[in-house]
C-alpha positions as CSV (number, residue, x, y, z in Angstrom):
1,X,98.7,91.2,115.7
2,X,102.0,93.1,115.4
3,X,103.5,93.6,112.0
4,X,106.9,92.1,111.1
5,X,109.1,95.2,111.4
6,X,107.5,97.0,114.4
7,X,110.3,98.2,116.6
8,X,112.7,98.5,113.7
9,X,113.9,102.0,112.9
10,X,115.0,102.9,109.3
11,X,116.8,106.0,108.3
12,X,115.7,106.7,104.7
13,X,118.3,109.0,103.1
14,X,117.1,108.3,99.6
15,X,115.5,110.3,96.9
16,X,113.4,109.8,93.7
17,X,111.7,106.4,93.4
18,X,113.8,103.2,94.0
19,X,115.2,104.0,97.4
20,X,112.1,105.6,98.9
21,X,110.0,102.7,97.6
22,X,112.2,100.1,99.4
23,X,111.8,102.0,102.7
24,X,108.1,102.4,102.0
25,X,107.5,98.7,101.7
26,X,109.0,98.1,105.2
27,X,107.1,101.1,106.6
28,X,103.9,99.5,105.5
29,X,104.9,96.5,107.6
30,X,105.4,98.5,110.8
31,X,109.0,100.0,110.6
32,X,109.5,103.5,112.0
33,X,111.0,105.2,108.9
34,X,112.6,108.6,109.2
35,X,113.1,110.3,105.8
36,X,116.1,112.6,105.8
37,X,116.2,115.4,103.2
38,X,118.2,118.6,102.7
39,X,116.1,121.6,103.9
40,X,116.9,123.7,100.8
41,X,117.2,120.9,98.3
42,X,114.7,118.2,99.1
43,X,113.9,114.9,97.4
44,X,113.3,115.9,93.7
45,X,110.2,113.7,93.7
46,X,108.4,116.3,95.8
47,X,108.3,118.5,92.7
48,X,107.4,115.8,90.2
49,X,104.1,114.6,88.8
50,X,101.2,115.8,86.6
51,X,99.6,118.0,89.3
52,X,101.6,121.3,89.3
53,X,99.9,122.7,92.4
54,X,101.1,119.7,94.3
55,X,104.6,120.0,92.8
56,X,104.8,123.7,93.9
57,X,103.6,122.6,97.4
58,X,106.4,120.0,97.6
59,X,103.9,117.2,97.6
60,X,104.1,115.9,94.0
61,X,102.5,112.6,93.2
62,X,105.9,110.9,92.7
63,X,106.6,111.7,96.4
64,X,103.1,110.8,97.6
65,X,103.4,107.4,96.0
66,X,105.9,106.2,98.6
67,X,105.7,108.8,101.3
68,X,103.1,107.3,103.7
69,X,104.0,105.9,107.1
70,X,107.3,108.0,107.2
71,X,108.4,110.9,109.3
72,X,110.2,113.8,107.8
73,X,113.5,115.2,109.1
74,X,115.6,117.9,107.4
75,X,119.4,117.9,107.7
76,X,122.1,119.8,105.7
77,X,124.7,117.0,105.8
78,X,127.4,119.4,104.5
79,X,127.3,121.0,108.0
80,X,129.0,119.2,110.9
81,X,126.2,120.0,113.3
82,X,123.8,118.2,111.0
83,X,126.1,115.3,110.5
84,X,126.3,114.9,114.3
85,X,122.5,114.7,114.4
86,X,122.7,112.1,111.7
87,X,125.2,110.1,113.6
88,X,123.1,110.1,116.7
89,X,120.1,109.0,114.6
90,X,122.0,106.2,113.0
91,X,123.5,105.1,116.4
92,X,120.0,104.1,117.5
93,X,118.8,102.8,114.1
94,X,118.6,99.4,112.7
95,X,118.8,100.3,109.0
96,X,120.3,103.1,106.9
97,X,119.3,103.3,103.2
98,X,121.1,105.8,101.0
99,X,121.2,106.2,97.2
100,X,123.7,108.9,96.6
101,X,126.6,108.6,94.2
102,X,129.1,105.9,95.4
103,X,131.6,107.5,97.8
104,X,129.5,110.6,98.5
105,X,128.5,109.5,102.0
106,X,132.0,108.2,102.8
107,X,133.4,111.6,101.9
108,X,131.2,113.1,104.5
109,X,132.4,110.7,107.1
110,X,129.1,108.8,107.0
111,X,130.3,105.7,105.1
112,X,129.7,102.2,106.3
113,X,133.1,101.8,107.9
114,X,132.5,104.9,110.1
115,X,128.9,104.3,111.0
116,X,129.3,100.6,111.7
117,X,131.8,101.5,114.4
118,X,129.1,103.6,116.0
119,X,126.5,100.8,115.5
120,X,127.8,97.3,114.8
121,X,124.3,96.0,114.3
122,X,123.6,98.6,111.6
123,X,122.4,97.3,108.2
124,X,123.7,99.9,105.7
125,X,122.1,99.6,102.3
126,X,123.6,101.6,99.4
127,X,121.5,101.8,96.2
128,X,123.1,103.1,93.1
129,X,122.9,103.0,89.3
130,X,125.8,100.6,88.7
131,X,126.9,99.5,92.1
132,X,129.8,100.3,94.5
133,X,132.4,98.4,92.5
134,X,133.3,97.9,88.8
135,X,134.4,100.3,86.1
136,X,131.1,102.1,85.9
137,X,130.5,102.5,89.6
138,X,131.1,106.3,89.5
139,X,128.5,106.9,86.8
140,X,124.9,108.0,87.6
141,X,121.6,107.1,86.0
142,X,117.9,107.0,86.2
143,X,115.4,104.3,85.3
144,X,115.3,105.2,81.6
145,X,119.1,105.3,81.4
146,X,119.3,101.9,82.9
147,X,116.7,100.6,80.5
148,X,119.0,101.8,77.7
149,X,122.1,100.4,79.3
150,X,120.7,97.0,80.2
151,X,119.3,95.9,76.8
152,X,115.7,96.2,77.9
153,X,115.0,99.1,75.6
154,X,116.6,97.3,72.6
155,X,114.3,94.3,73.3
156,X,111.2,96.4,73.5
157,X,109.1,97.5,70.6
158,X,108.5,96.0,67.2
159,X,110.8,95.1,64.3
160,X,109.9,98.4,62.7
161,X,109.8,100.6,65.8
162,X,112.5,100.0,68.4
163,X,114.1,100.6,70.9
164,X,111.3,101.7,73.2
165,X,111.3,102.7,76.8
166,X,108.9,100.8,79.0
167,X,105.7,102.7,79.8
168,X,106.3,102.7,83.6
169,X,109.5,103.2,85.7
170,X,109.6,99.5,86.2
171,X,113.3,99.3,87.1
172,X,112.9,101.9,89.8
173,X,110.1,99.9,91.5
174,X,111.8,96.6,90.9
175,X,114.9,98.0,92.5
176,X,112.8,99.2,95.5
177,X,111.2,95.8,95.8
178,X,114.6,94.0,95.6
179,X,115.9,96.5,98.1
180,X,113.1,95.6,100.6
181,X,113.8,91.9,100.1
182,X,117.5,92.5,100.7
183,X,116.8,94.5,103.9
184,X,114.3,91.9,105.2
185,X,116.9,89.2,104.5
186,X,119.7,91.2,106.3
187,X,117.4,91.8,109.3
188,X,116.6,88.1,109.5
189,X,120.3,87.2,109.3
190,X,121.1,89.7,112.1
191,X,118.6,87.9,114.3
192,X,120.9,84.8,114.0
193,X,124.3,86.5,114.0
194,X,123.8,89.7,115.9
195,X,125.9,91.4,113.3
196,X,125.1,94.3,110.9
197,X,125.6,94.1,107.1
198,X,126.5,96.1,104.1
199,X,124.2,95.8,101.1
200,X,125.3,96.9,97.7
201,X,122.3,97.1,95.4
202,X,122.6,98.3,91.7
203,X,119.8,99.2,89.4
204,X,121.7,97.7,86.4
205,X,121.9,94.4,88.3
206,X,118.2,94.5,89.0
207,X,117.5,95.2,85.3
208,X,119.5,92.1,84.3
209,X,117.5,90.0,86.8
210,X,114.4,91.3,85.2
211,X,115.7,89.7,82.0
212,X,116.9,86.5,83.7
213,X,115.5,84.1,81.0
214,X,117.1,86.2,78.3
215,X,120.4,86.2,80.1
216,X,120.4,82.4,80.2
217,X,119.2,82.1,76.6
218,X,122.0,84.4,75.5
219,X,124.6,82.2,77.3
220,X,123.6,79.4,75.1
221,X,122.9,81.1,71.7
222,X,124.9,84.3,71.9
223,X,121.8,86.0,70.4
224,X,120.2,89.1,71.8
225,X,116.4,89.1,72.3
226,X,114.7,90.8,69.4
227,X,111.8,93.2,69.8
228,X,108.6,91.4,69.0
229,X,106.0,93.9,70.1
230,X,102.7,92.2,70.9
231,X,103.6,89.1,69.0
232,X,105.0,86.2,71.0
233,X,107.0,83.3,69.5
234,X,103.7,81.4,69.6
235,X,100.7,82.8,67.7
236,X,98.3,81.6,70.5
237,X,100.3,83.8,73.0
238,X,99.9,87.1,71.2
239,X,97.6,90.1,70.8
240,X,94.8,90.5,68.2
241,X,92.3,93.1,67.2
242,X,88.6,92.4,68.0
243,X,85.4,94.1,67.1
244,X,86.1,97.0,69.5
245,X,89.6,96.7,70.9
246,X,92.6,94.4,71.5
247,X,92.7,91.1,73.3
248,X,95.9,89.4,74.6
249,X,95.8,85.6,74.3
250,X,97.9,83.7,76.8
251,X,97.6,80.1,75.6
252,X,101.3,79.5,76.3
253,X,101.8,75.8,76.9
254,X,100.7,72.9,74.8
255,X,97.7,72.1,77.0
256,X,96.4,75.6,76.9
257,X,96.8,75.9,73.1
258,X,94.8,72.7,72.7
259,X,92.0,74.2,74.8
260,X,92.1,77.4,72.8
261,X,91.7,75.7,69.4
262,X,89.0,73.4,70.7
263,X,87.1,76.4,72.1
264,X,87.4,78.2,68.8
265,X,86.1,75.1,66.9
266,X,89.4,74.5,65.2
267,X,90.9,71.5,67.1
268,X,92.8,70.4,64.0
269,X,95.1,73.5,64.5
270,X,96.4,72.2,67.8
271,X,100.0,71.1,67.8
272,X,101.8,68.3,69.8
273,X,105.2,70.0,69.7
274,X,106.3,73.5,70.4
275,X,108.7,73.3,67.4
276,X,105.6,72.9,65.2
277,X,104.0,75.9,66.7
278,X,107.0,78.0,65.7
279,X,107.1,76.5,62.2
280,X,103.4,77.1,61.5
281,X,103.1,80.4,63.4
282,X,102.1,82.5,60.3
283,X,99.3,80.1,59.5
284,X,98.0,80.1,63.1
285,X,98.2,83.9,63.4
286,X,96.2,84.4,60.2
287,X,93.4,82.1,61.5
288,X,93.4,83.9,64.8
289,X,93.2,87.3,63.3
290,X,90.1,86.3,61.4
291,X,88.4,84.6,64.3
292,X,89.1,87.3,66.9
293,X,87.3,89.9,64.8
294,X,84.0,88.1,65.3
295,X,83.5,89.2,69.0
296,X,84.4,92.1,71.2
297,X,87.4,92.0,73.5
298,X,85.2,91.7,76.6
299,X,83.3,88.9,75.0
300,X,86.5,87.0,74.2
301,X,87.9,87.6,77.7
302,X,84.8,86.1,79.3
303,X,84.4,83.3,76.9
304,X,88.1,82.1,76.9
305,X,88.5,82.5,80.6
306,X,85.4,80.2,81.1
307,X,87.4,77.7,79.0
308,X,90.4,78.0,81.2
309,X,92.4,79.8,78.5
310,X,94.3,82.8,79.7
311,X,93.1,86.0,77.9
312,X,92.6,89.6,78.7
313,X,91.3,92.7,77.1
314,X,94.0,95.4,76.7
315,X,92.9,98.1,79.2
316,X,94.0,101.7,79.8
317,X,95.0,102.7,83.3
318,X,91.6,104.1,84.1
319,X,89.9,100.9,83.0
320,X,92.4,98.8,85.0
321,X,91.9,100.8,88.2
322,X,88.1,100.5,87.7
323,X,88.3,96.7,87.6
324,X,86.4,95.4,90.7
325,X,89.3,93.0,91.3
326,X,91.5,95.9,92.3
327,X,89.1,97.1,95.0
328,X,88.5,93.5,96.2
329,X,92.3,93.1,96.7
330,X,92.7,96.3,98.7
331,X,95.6,97.3,96.5
332,X,95.3,101.0,97.1
333,X,94.7,103.3,100.1
334,X,92.6,106.4,99.5
335,X,93.3,109.6,101.5
336,X,90.3,112.0,101.7
337,X,91.9,114.9,103.5
338,X,95.7,115.4,104.0
339,X,97.5,118.5,105.1
340,X,99.2,120.3,102.2
341,X,97.2,118.3,99.7
342,X,94.1,119.8,98.4
343,X,91.7,117.0,97.5
344,X,91.7,113.2,97.7
345,X,94.3,110.8,96.3
346,X,95.2,107.1,96.4
347,X,98.5,105.4,96.9
348,X,99.5,101.8,96.2
349,X,100.0,99.6,99.3
350,X,101.6,96.2,98.7
351,X,101.3,93.4,96.2
352,X,100.6,90.8,98.8
353,X,98.4,90.3,101.9
354,X,99.0,88.5,105.2
355,X,96.3,86.6,107.1
356,X,97.3,88.9,110.1
357,X,99.7,91.7,110.8
358,X,100.1,92.6,107.2
359,X,101.0,95.8,105.3
360,X,98.8,98.8,105.8
361,X,98.9,102.6,105.5
362,X,98.8,104.3,108.9
363,X,99.8,107.9,108.2
364,X,99.8,110.2,105.2
365,X,103.0,111.6,103.5
366,X,104.4,114.4,105.5
367,X,105.4,117.9,104.5
368,X,109.1,118.6,104.3
369,X,110.6,118.7,107.8
370,X,107.3,118.3,109.5
371,X,108.8,116.0,112.2
372,X,112.2,117.6,112.6
373,X,111.7,119.1,116.0
374,X,110.0,116.0,117.4
375,X,112.9,113.8,116.2
376,X,115.5,116.1,117.5
377,X,113.8,116.1,120.9
378,X,113.8,112.3,120.8
379,X,117.6,112.5,120.2
380,X,118.1,114.7,123.3
381,X,118.2,118.2,121.8
382,X,116.5,120.7,124.0
383,X,114.7,123.8,122.8
384,X,117.8,125.9,122.8
385,X,119.8,123.3,120.9
386,X,117.0,122.9,118.3
387,X,116.8,126.7,117.9
388,X,120.5,126.9,117.2
389,X,120.3,124.2,114.5
390,X,117.4,126.1,112.9
391,X,119.3,129.4,113.1
392,X,122.4,127.9,111.3
393,X,120.2,126.2,108.7
394,X,121.6,122.9,109.6
395,X,118.1,121.6,109.7
């Protein structure tokens, strides 16, 4: 069974995490993704990660994470010869994704207006920190800067220790996921209209979407969400120490909190209104702190889940990855032997599965420029023309 985006060509002129992750998601679903990088100044993610040998080889783990199923082409877009290659590439492509500073591609003659004339069916996706319009459109940022700008950092931490950055580049990956959704939507729309599209995706906008319930609440109360740490508004929906670790209780709704108190032998603590849960939170929390210390975190997880009460032991990354559930879901793909990477590694695939024709990893991440000559040949450049491009360092 063919995958959804087989036959679709994507030019991935992005760097770091958000843009490359968007293109990676479509590559897993069959798209032919060509990653374009400067030959002397490649994607900075190639040099990032905890393994410095890989960083020096230009195959850092940040790059490996979303580099599979892509081909690698080098172009110095400051040179006209390279821009001409880029135009030929885009003329035959379905999608262009770029995440440079707003206006940078237009200044090179590679903006949407210019390229859509070459290819009216082109879907041109620009990913930036603050968007292509608005008073902050010219500013730049990374994940952690957007966390600061969006209010997420201020809402994270405890009353005593805040603001705190999230422990993962969640906004980058949320932006990549939103980008994949936007691209899929534009491709579907093009099937109906035959027309290309311009997509303007901003990391700040994505961050605000990640706080959607807070945004709506603020519109009613004018109050900013306060950092609560591991303590939710409801005591039965918070974290507690056990004999050997921490457990997160997730008895969120009234039905679940009744089940929890019944399972703990304290049915009289159950409330019939959420307002009462807030009023008596301190009393409930004190009771739970005492009860949770009577078993281990694993024991509580097993026991409460058996009673249909959401609960989970707080795990480290190594413990989470060792969970058999991860293997059962096929969440990662393991490479045993890849050129330019000494030793095995695993990459995330997708957070969903299809009954047929779903996401899969077909090819490992490629070294910088590994496919340049092959792609140039596909575009009609003969051996002499390719040699001239190499000699001028345009590729």
